[in-house]
C-alpha positions as CSV (number, residue, x, y, z in Angstrom):
1,M,-139.8,-137.7,-37.0
2,T,-137.9,-137.3,-40.2
3,D,-136.4,-134.5,-42.2
4,R,-138.5,-134.0,-45.2
5,K,-139.6,-131.3,-47.6
6,D,-143.2,-130.5,-46.9
7,N,-144.5,-128.7,-50.0
8,G,-148.1,-129.7,-49.6
9,N,-148.8,-127.9,-46.3
10,S,-148.3,-124.4,-45.2
11,A,-146.7,-123.4,-41.9
12,R,-150.2,-122.3,-40.7
13,E,-151.7,-125.7,-41.4
14,T,-148.7,-127.5,-39.8
15,L,-149.1,-125.5,-36.6
16,A,-152.8,-126.1,-36.6
17,R,-152.2,-129.8,-36.9
18,I,-149.7,-129.7,-34.0
19,I,-152.3,-127.9,-31.8
20,D,-155.1,-130.3,-32.9
21,T,-152.9,-133.4,-32.2
22,S,-151.8,-132.2,-28.7
23,S,-155.2,-130.7,-27.6
24,P,-153.6,-128.4,-25.1
25,S,-155.6,-126.8,-22.3
26,T,-152.8,-124.1,-21.9
27,L,-151.1,-122.7,-24.9
28,L,-148.3,-120.2,-25.1
29,S,-147.7,-118.3,-28.3
30,C,-144.9,-116.0,-29.4
31,G,-145.0,-114.5,-32.9
32,D,-147.7,-113.4,-35.3
33,L,-148.3,-116.7,-36.9
34,A,-148.3,-118.6,-33.6
35,T,-150.7,-116.1,-32.1
36,E,-153.0,-116.2,-35.0
37,V,-153.3,-120.0,-35.0
38,S,-153.6,-120.1,-31.2
39,R,-156.5,-117.6,-31.2
40,I,-158.3,-119.7,-33.8
41,W,-157.9,-122.8,-31.7
42,Q,-159.1,-120.8,-28.6
43,K,-162.3,-119.8,-30.4
44,H,-163.1,-123.4,-31.3
45,Q,-162.2,-125.0,-28.0
46,K,-163.8,-124.0,-24.7
47,G,-161.6,-123.6,-21.6
48,V,-158.3,-123.2,-23.5
49,D,-156.0,-120.7,-21.8
50,V,-153.9,-118.9,-24.3
51,H,-151.0,-116.6,-23.3
52,T,-149.1,-114.4,-25.8
53,L,-145.5,-113.2,-25.5
54,D,-144.1,-110.2,-27.2
55,T,-141.5,-111.1,-29.9
56,I,-139.3,-108.0,-29.1
57,D,-138.5,-109.2,-25.5
58,P,-140.3,-112.5,-24.8
59,N,-138.1,-113.3,-21.8
60,A,-139.3,-110.2,-19.9
61,H,-142.9,-111.4,-19.8
62,L,-142.5,-115.2,-19.7
63,F,-145.0,-116.8,-17.5
64,L,-142.7,-119.0,-15.4
65,D,-145.3,-119.6,-12.7
66,R,-147.6,-121.3,-15.2
67,V,-146.7,-124.5,-17.1
68,A,-148.0,-124.6,-20.6
69,D,-149.0,-127.8,-22.4
70,L,-147.8,-126.4,-25.7
71,A,-145.7,-123.5,-26.8
72,L,-145.5,-122.2,-30.3
73,V,-142.7,-119.9,-31.4
74,T,-142.6,-118.2,-34.8
75,E,-140.9,-115.1,-36.2
76,T,-139.0,-114.6,-33.0
77,L,-135.5,-116.2,-33.0
78,E,-134.6,-114.5,-36.3
79,H,-134.8,-111.1,-34.5
80,L,-133.4,-111.9,-31.1
81,P,-129.8,-112.1,-30.1
82,H,-128.8,-115.8,-29.9
83,D,-128.4,-115.8,-26.1
84,E,-131.9,-114.4,-25.6
85,G,-133.4,-116.9,-28.0
86,A,-131.6,-119.8,-26.3
87,L,-132.8,-118.4,-22.9
88,L,-136.4,-118.4,-24.1
89,L,-136.3,-121.9,-25.4
90,G,-134.3,-123.2,-22.4
91,Q,-136.7,-121.6,-19.9
92,L,-139.8,-123.0,-21.8
93,R,-138.2,-126.4,-21.7
94,N,-136.8,-126.3,-18.2
95,Y,-140.0,-124.9,-16.6
96,G,-142.0,-127.9,-17.8
97,T,-143.6,-126.9,-21.1
98,H,-144.8,-130.3,-22.3
99,Q,-144.4,-129.6,-26.0
100,I,-142.7,-126.8,-28.0
101,A,-142.8,-126.2,-31.7
102,V,-140.5,-123.6,-33.2
103,L,-140.7,-122.3,-36.8
104,V,-137.5,-120.5,-37.8
105,G,-136.5,-119.0,-41.1
106,E,-133.1,-118.0,-42.2
107,A,-131.3,-117.0,-39.0
108,P,-127.5,-116.8,-39.3
109,D,-127.1,-117.1,-35.5
110,W,-129.0,-120.4,-35.3
111,A,-127.7,-123.7,-36.5
112,F,-129.1,-127.2,-36.5
113,T,-126.8,-128.1,-33.6
114,D,-128.1,-125.3,-31.5
115,F,-131.6,-126.8,-31.5
116,I,-130.3,-130.4,-31.0
117,G,-128.3,-129.1,-28.0
118,L,-131.5,-127.8,-26.5
119,G,-133.3,-131.2,-27.0
120,F,-135.2,-130.3,-30.1
121,R,-135.7,-132.5,-33.2
122,R,-135.8,-131.2,-36.8
123,H,-139.3,-132.1,-37.8
124,A,-139.9,-130.6,-41.3
125,E,-138.9,-128.0,-43.8
126,L,-141.8,-125.9,-44.9
127,E,-142.3,-123.3,-47.6
128,N,-143.8,-120.0,-46.6
129,D,-144.6,-116.7,-48.3
130,N,-141.3,-115.3,-46.9
131,G,-139.1,-118.3,-47.8
132,A,-138.1,-121.6,-46.3
133,L,-138.9,-122.4,-42.6
134,T,-137.6,-125.2,-40.5
135,L,-139.9,-126.8,-37.9
136,Y,-138.1,-127.9,-34.7
137,T,-140.1,-129.7,-32.0
138,Y,-139.6,-130.7,-28.4
139,N,-141.7,-133.2,-26.5
140,L,-141.1,-134.0,-22.9
141,D,-142.4,-137.5,-23.3
142,T,-139.9,-138.5,-26.0
143,Y,-136.9,-136.3,-25.0
144,N,-135.1,-138.6,-22.7
145,H,-135.6,-142.2,-23.8
146,K,-135.0,-145.2,-21.5
147,R,-131.6,-146.8,-22.0
148,A,-131.3,-150.5,-21.6
149,W,-127.9,-150.2,-19.8
150,N,-129.2,-147.8,-17.2
151,N,-130.3,-150.4,-14.6
152,P,-128.8,-152.2,-11.6
153,E,-128.0,-155.4,-13.6
154,N,-125.4,-153.5,-15.7
155,W,-123.5,-151.9,-12.9
156,A,-120.4,-153.1,-11.2
157,N,-122.1,-153.2,-7.8
158,P,-125.8,-153.7,-8.4
159,E,-126.5,-154.1,-4.7
160,M,-125.5,-150.4,-4.3
161,W,-128.1,-149.2,-6.9
162,G,-130.0,-146.3,-5.4
163,K,-128.2,-146.5,-2.0
164,A,-125.0,-144.5,-2.4
165,W,-124.4,-141.3,-4.3
166,W,-120.9,-140.0,-4.8
C-alpha cells in the first residue's frame, strides 16, 4: 500500500470498497460516515452483524467479547483525548479485529508515528467536504511478516530451538 493522493474517490467510496473487498460477517463502526456505509452494506448483505460505537466514549461500550472481521473508525480520533483514542485502536487490534480502517482528519494529537506504532499503515490521502483525510489500515494477515532469520538454522544453538526459554 502506498501513500498517494486519491482525488478521484470520496471517503465514502473508499470505505465501501474496503467493506466490499473484505466481505465481513461482523462489522464494527464508530463515527457517522463509518456507520452510514456499514448500514448500507448490511442492507445489501444478509447475515451481516453490524455493531455501532458512540464517538463520544467508544471505549465504554466496546464489544470485547465479540471479535469483528472489520472495524471502521471515522470522525472519532479528532475529538477524543489521545490516550482514549490509542486505547480504542489498541483494544480493537489486541482483541482480534481482523482488519481496521481509520479515517482521520486534522488531529493535532495524532501523528503518522502514532499509527505506525500501533501497527497501522498509511494507505491513502482523501479529500472530503470537511478537508483532507488520511486513511490508515491494519490487517492481521499482513501485520507481522515472516522473517528469514527467525528460524533454527540462524541461531547459535539450533538444537535448542523451541526447547529452552529464558
